[in-house]
C-alpha positions in Angstrom: 0.0 0.0 0.0 2.8 2.4 0.7 4.1 2.1 -2.9 0.7 3.2 -4.3 0.7 6.3 -2.1 4.2 7.2 -3.5 2.9 6.9 -7.0 -0.1 9.0 -6.3 1.9 11.8 -4.7 4.3 11.8 -7.7 1.3 12.1 -10.1 -0.1 15.0 -8.1 3.3 16.7 -8.2 3.4 16.3 -11.9 -0.1 17.8 -12.3 0.9 20.7 -10.1 4.0 21.4 -12.2 1.9 21.3 -15.4 -0.6 23.8 -14.0 2.2 26.1 -12.9 3.8 26.0 -16.4 0.4 26.8 -17.9 0.1 29.8 -15.6 3.6 31.0 -16.5 2.9 30.7 -20.2 -0.4 32.6 -19.9 1.5 35.4 -18.0 4.1 35.6 -20.8 1.3 35.9 -23.4 -0.3 38.7 -21.6 3.0 40.4 -21.2 3.6 40.2 -25.0 0.2 41.7 -25.6 0.8 44.6 -23.2 4.2 45.2 -24.8 2.5 45.4 -28.2 0.1 48.0 -27.0 2.9 50.0 -25.4 4.8 50.1 -28.7 1.7 51.3 -30.5 1.3 54.1 -27.9 4.9 55.1 -28.4 4.5 55.2 -32.2 1.3 57.2 -31.8 3.3 59.9 -30.1 5.8 59.9 -33.0 3.0 60.8 -35.4 3.3 64.5 -34.7 0.4 66.2 -36.4 -1.8 66.3 -39.5 -0.8 68.9 -42.1 -3.6 71.2 -43.0 -2.5 73.3 -46.0 -4.7 74.1 -49.1 -3.2 71.2 -51.0 -3.8 68.8 -48.1 -7.4 69.8 -47.7 -8.0 69.4 -51.4 -6.5 65.9 -51.2 -8.8 64.9 -48.4 -11.6 64.9 -51.0 -9.7 62.1 -52.7 -9.4 60.2 -49.4 -5.8 61.2 -48.9 -4.5 62.7 -45.7 -1.0 64.1 -44.9 0.7 63.7 -41.6 4.0 64.9 -40.3 5.8 61.9 -38.7 9.1 61.3 -36.9 12.1 60.5 -39.1 12.6 57.1 -37.5 9.3 55.6 -38.5 8.8 53.3 -41.5 5.7 52.6 -43.6 4.5 49.6 -41.6 4.8 51.4 -38.3 3.0 54.5 -39.6 0.2 52.2 -41.0 -0.3 50.4 -37.7 -0.5 53.5 -35.6 -2.8 55.5 -37.9 -5.1 52.5 -38.3 -5.3 52.1 -34.5 -5.5 55.8 -33.7 -8.2 56.8 -36.1 -10.0 53.4 -36.6 -9.6 53.3 -40.4 -8.2 50.9 -43.0 -5.2 52.1 -45.1 -4.9 51.3 -48.8 -1.5 53.0 -49.5 1.2 55.1 -47.9 3.7 57.4 -49.6 6.5 59.0 -47.7 8.3 62.3 -48.5 11.6 63.2 -46.8 12.7 66.8 -46.8 16.3 67.4 -47.4 18.6 69.7 -45.5 19.5 72.9 -47.4 21.8 75.5 -46.0 20.3 78.9 -45.6 22.5 82.0 -45.2 21.6 84.9 -42.9 24.3 87.6 -42.9 27.5 85.7 -42.0 25.9 82.6 -40.5 24.6 79.5 -42.1 21.7 77.5 -40.6 20.1 74.2 -41.5 16.3 73.9 -41.2 15.1 70.9 -39.4 14.6 67.7 -41.4 11.2 66.2 -41.4 9.2 63.4 -43.0 5.6 63.6 -44.4 3.4 60.6 -44.9 0.6 60.8 -47.5 -2.0 58.2 -46.4 -4.6 56.9 -48.8 -7.6 55.3 -47.1 -9.9 52.5 -48.4 -13.3 53.6 -49.7 -15.9 54.2 -47.0 -13.4 55.5 -44.4 -12.7 59.1 -43.4 -10.6 60.9 -40.8 -12.2 63.9 -39.1 -9.4 66.4 -38.6 -11.7 69.3 -37.8 -11.5 71.0 -41.2 
């Protein structure tokens, strides 16, 4: 009888280990999900502002919107953040980088800041309200 009790306790220990492993795996999955949302929030801060010039407003009739974004973002990161931030589906993204040009004022040279613009084309049926 003593031998059977030993086997039962070993089986219970194995079951407890399996349950602990499942709990650890579920914690890791939730951590991954929370890290994903944190990165989206960080990227959302890197999309600086929508550009509201005459040309940009006329392009909004064609379902195209222009945003000023950080230089470090690429197309896929811009797409993810705008889709999550404005709840829209994006069809196409074009990126324009401004180049540095030296400007002379009296004896000093200055370089204007370098920036990146993203022209976002939305799928049909979606709109972004920018308060125009």
